[in-house]
N, C-alpha and C positions, 0 to 999 in steps of 0.2 A: 479500413481507413475511415469510412463514414461513421462507424460506431465510435472510433477513437476521437473523431472531431466533435462528437456530442459532449464529450467530457470537458471540452474547452469552453462550453457555455458557462458552467459554474466557475471554472477557473478565471475566465475573463471578468465575470461579475465580481468575484472576490477581489481580484486585482484592482478593479476600477473603484469600488466603493470603499476599500480600505487601503489607502496609500501606505499606512504605517506597517503593513504586513508584506509589502512587496519584496523586500530583501529576503525575508523568510521563505516566501513562496518560490522565488527564483533559485535560491540555494538548494532547497529540497527538491524542486522540480528537476533540476539538472542531475542531482545525485540519484534520484529514483529513476530518471530516464536512462542513465548509464547502467544502473543495477538491473533494470528491467531487461535490457538487451543481453547482458551476461547470463542472468538466471534463465532467460528463455532458451538460450543456446545450450546450456548444460543440464537443465532440469525440466522445465515445463514442457518443452516439445518432445521430450523423450517418452513420457508415459502419461501426460495429462491432456494436452490438446495439440493440434497441428493446424492452426488457422492458415488460410491462404494469405499470401503477401503480394503486394504489387510487383515486387521484383522476382517472385517465384522462388525465393530462397526460404530456408527454414526460419530464419529470423529476419525481420524487415524493419523499415522505418516505423511501421505501425507499433512495434514493441517499444521503441523509444518514446513515441507520442503518448501511448497509454501510460507509461511510467512517468513521463514529464507532467501530464495533466493530473493524474491521480496523486502524484507526489505533492504538487502544490495544493491540491484540494484538501487532502487529508491533514496536512500540517497546519492549516489555518481555519478549517471548517468550524472547529470549536470556538475559536476566537471571534470569527465573523458572526456566526449564527447566535452565539450567546453573549455577544458584545463584551468581549474580553480584550485586554491588551497586555503586552509584556511590560514588566517593570523590573525593579532592582534585581541585582544578582544575588544568588544564594551561595553559601559555602558548600562546596562538594569536593573538598580536597581528596577524600578517600575514594571517591567514586572512579571507576574505570572510565577512560576517555571514550568519546563517541565512536572512534574508529576501532577501538578495542571491542566494542559491542558489535560492530559490523563484522569484524573478523570472527568473533564468537558465533554470530549467526551463520556465517559462511561455513565455518568449521563443523558445527553441529549438523547442519543440513547436509554437507558433503559426506560426513561420516555415516549418517543414517541412510543416505541414498546409496553410496557406493560400497561401504563396508558392511552395514547392517542390512542392506538390500530392501529397505522400505521404499515405498513409492515416493515420488517427489512431493505429493500432497502431505503425506504423513511426516516426511522428513522436515519439510518447511513448517508444518503446523507445530510439531514438537519444538523445533528450533526457535520459532518466534515466541512460543509460550515461555521457553526458558529465558530468552533475552528480555522479554517483558518483565519476568520475575526479578531479574537482576536490576533492571531499570527502576522498578517500584521499590526494591529494597533500599536503594540509595536515594530515591526521590519519591517518597510516598505522596507528596503533594500533587504529583502529576497523574495520579490514578484516575480521577474523574475525567480529566482532559482526555486521557487515553481511551477509556471505555466509550465515552461519547463520540470521540473521533472515529473509533471503530464502527460504531452503529451508523453514524452519518455516512461514512465511506461505503459501507455495505449497501445502504439505501441509494446513494448517488450513483453507484455502479450500475443500477438498473437502467440509467440513461443509455449506457453502452449496449446492454443486452437487448432491451426492448427495441432499440433502433435497428440493430442487426437482424433480429428475429422478424421484425415487420417487413424488412426488405427481402429476407431469405428464410422462410419458415423451416427449411431443412438444415439451416446452418448449425444448430446445436448437435444433431445426431451425426452430421458429417465432419464436425470439427473435434469433438471430444472423444477420448479413448475410454469408452465406458467399461472396457474389460479390466481397467485398473481403478475405476471410480466406483462409488456406491450405487450409481444408477438412480439415486433419489433426485427428483426435480422439484424445485420450489419456484412457482410462477414460471415454470418452463425452463428454468436455469438450473444446472447442476448445483446441488447443495454445497459442494466443495468450494464453489466460487464465493459464496457468502461468508463461509468460514475464513477463507483466505483474505478477503477484503476487510473483515472485522479485525483479524489479527494484524494485518498490515497497518491499519489505522491505529491499533492498540500500541504498536511499536513506534511507528513513524509519525503519528499524530503529535506526540509530545517530544519527539526526538530533538527538534531544534532548541526547545526550552532546556532540555537536558544538556545539549551540546554547549549552549551559551550560558548555562547556569542562571536561567531566568525563571520568574514566576509569572502567573497571569492574575489579573484582577479585573473587576468591572470597570468599564470605561468611565462611568460616572464618579468613580472614587479616586 
């Protein structure tokens, strides 16, 4: 819970300094908050990690808070830090709708996890890579936004990990199921976490722009 609360520092800063992105933040925060709870229940806590929750349940309010904060951060980090803003709509008549992409993401992950028996890490990794490819096929203009959003989210996620590890040095080995992970640590954090956050930012960083058919440009233009 303390680690999750640290993610609200950049969330609040972004929300305060950029009133024009507040709607975008709130929409994506609630969407990712709900998705975080669902995915934690059916995938992440099966073979990736089993964090303690305040309620003592497999999935807790912490999952929603992490998804809520990270969802808002990754969707506007590129706009805020690179001084971009949304502007006119673009034609994307042939492109699949945003919820079609979400269903595709869920279907591929589910099939790879339950039918192909890959781990949740590999299932979600391949699924997010596939969905990102579809997104870029129809909206090549969102590629830079996506890549930078992924890099920024992977970096910002360290607020969570460093906070938790400073309070409980044994948290990583007691929480992660290393028998199904690579065992590689980067800055003391499982390498899979950085891959996950990069890919999450890659898909959901530009997701709102894709959804609304918007482009970004410099604030000064």
